[in-house]
C-alpha positions as CSV (number, residue, x, y, z in Angstrom):
1,M,142.1,119.5,101.4
2,E,140.4,121.1,98.4
3,K,137.6,119.2,96.7
4,T,138.6,118.3,93.1
5,R,135.4,116.6,91.8
6,N,131.8,117.6,91.5
7,S,129.3,115.1,92.8
8,I,125.9,115.0,91.0
9,L,122.8,113.1,92.0
10,L,120.7,112.5,88.9
11,S,117.3,111.1,89.7
12,V,115.5,109.2,86.9
13,D,112.2,107.5,86.4
14,G,113.0,105.3,83.4
15,S,111.3,107.5,80.9
16,D,112.5,108.8,77.6
17,E,112.3,112.3,79.1
18,S,114.8,111.2,81.7
19,L,117.2,110.1,79.0
20,K,117.0,113.7,77.7
21,V,118.1,115.0,81.1
22,I,121.0,112.5,81.0
23,S,122.0,113.8,77.6
24,Y,121.8,117.3,78.9
25,A,124.0,116.4,81.9
26,C,126.5,114.9,79.5
27,E,126.6,118.0,77.4
28,T,126.8,120.4,80.4
29,L,129.1,118.6,82.9
30,S,132.8,118.1,82.6
31,P,133.8,114.4,82.4
32,A,137.2,115.3,83.9
33,V,135.7,116.6,87.2
34,T,132.3,115.0,87.7
35,E,131.1,112.0,89.5
36,T,127.4,111.1,89.0
37,L,125.0,108.8,90.7
38,L,122.0,107.7,88.6
39,F,119.2,107.1,91.2
40,H,115.8,105.5,90.8
41,V,113.3,105.0,93.6
42,M,111.2,102.0,92.7
43,S,107.7,101.8,94.0
44,S,107.1,98.5,95.7
45,V,104.1,96.7,96.9
46,P,103.1,97.7,100.5
47,E,104.2,95.2,103.2
48,V,100.7,94.5,104.2
49,F,100.0,92.9,100.8
50,W,102.6,90.2,101.5
51,D,100.5,89.1,104.5
52,L,97.9,87.8,102.0
53,E,100.5,85.3,100.9
54,K,99.2,83.0,103.6
55,E,95.7,82.9,102.0
56,P,95.5,80.3,99.2
57,H,93.0,82.3,97.1
58,W,95.5,85.2,96.9
59,L,98.4,83.1,95.5
60,K,97.7,84.0,91.9
61,S,97.6,87.7,92.6
62,I,100.8,87.5,94.6
63,E,102.6,85.7,91.8
64,S,101.5,88.5,89.4
65,V,102.8,91.1,91.8
66,K,106.2,89.3,92.1
67,K,106.5,89.1,88.3
68,Y,105.6,92.8,88.1
69,E,108.3,93.8,90.6
70,K,110.9,91.6,88.8
71,K,110.0,93.1,85.5
72,Q,110.3,96.6,86.9
73,Q,113.8,95.8,88.2
74,E,114.8,94.3,84.9
75,Y,113.5,97.3,83.0
76,M,115.5,99.7,85.2
77,T,118.7,97.6,84.9
78,K,118.4,97.9,81.1
79,Y,117.6,101.6,81.4
80,F,120.7,102.1,83.6
81,D,122.8,100.3,81.0
82,R,121.5,102.7,78.3
83,A,122.2,105.7,80.5
84,L,125.7,104.5,81.3
85,K,126.4,104.1,77.6
86,I,125.3,107.7,77.0
87,F,127.7,108.8,79.6
88,Q,130.6,106.7,78.3
89,E,130.0,108.0,74.7
90,A,130.2,111.5,76.1
91,G,133.7,110.7,77.6
92,F,132.8,109.9,81.2
93,A,134.9,107.1,82.7
94,K,133.0,104.1,83.9
95,A,134.3,104.7,87.4
96,T,132.7,108.1,87.6
97,V,129.1,107.1,86.9
98,S,127.3,104.7,89.2
99,T,123.7,103.6,89.7
100,L,121.4,103.0,92.6
101,L,118.0,101.3,92.5
102,G,116.3,101.9,95.8
103,A,113.0,100.8,97.1
104,V,110.6,103.4,98.4
105,Q,111.2,104.1,102.1
106,K,109.3,107.3,102.9
107,G,108.0,108.2,99.5
108,I,109.7,108.8,96.2
109,A,110.2,112.5,96.6
110,R,111.3,112.2,100.2
111,D,113.7,109.4,99.3
112,I,115.3,111.5,96.6
113,L,115.5,114.5,99.0
114,S,117.1,112.2,101.7
115,E,119.7,110.9,99.2
116,S,120.4,114.4,98.0
117,K,121.5,115.4,101.5
118,K,124.5,113.0,101.4
119,G,127.0,115.6,100.1
120,Y,126.1,116.1,96.4
121,D,126.9,119.4,94.8
122,A,123.8,119.3,92.6
123,L,120.6,117.4,92.0
124,L,119.1,116.9,88.5
125,I,115.7,115.3,88.1
126,G,114.6,113.6,85.0
127,R,110.9,112.7,85.1
128,G,108.5,112.3,82.3
129,K,104.9,111.4,81.6
130,S,105.9,107.9,80.5
131,G,107.1,106.8,83.9
132,T,109.1,103.7,84.5
133,H,107.5,101.7,81.7
134,K,104.5,101.5,79.6
135,E,102.6,99.1,81.9
């Protein structure tokens, strides 16, 4: 059976520069034959940090870290919404563009490489100096 759709992995970091790569993809790729996964690997707090949760004097710091992680997830959710809107305005059907917010497993670059080996036809990377968000 012949493959009829192109599968694109588009790795983004939440920056304005990544939005430019998304716009480039929309201008370059054909909505009729392309499926795209928007992928972001989110840095998380090392597991060893959570062991400090048992120590009362660390509780304030732990709450701050939990808030940071939640804020980072919320930011990327909104970012993905913006990106999906760009794709839809360019004529891509909702069903052909999906998102994946993954936690770091082996390292950001290694995790992108690992995902890219899952049968994609191309990998686009959008990375900018502004990173996931201003903080």
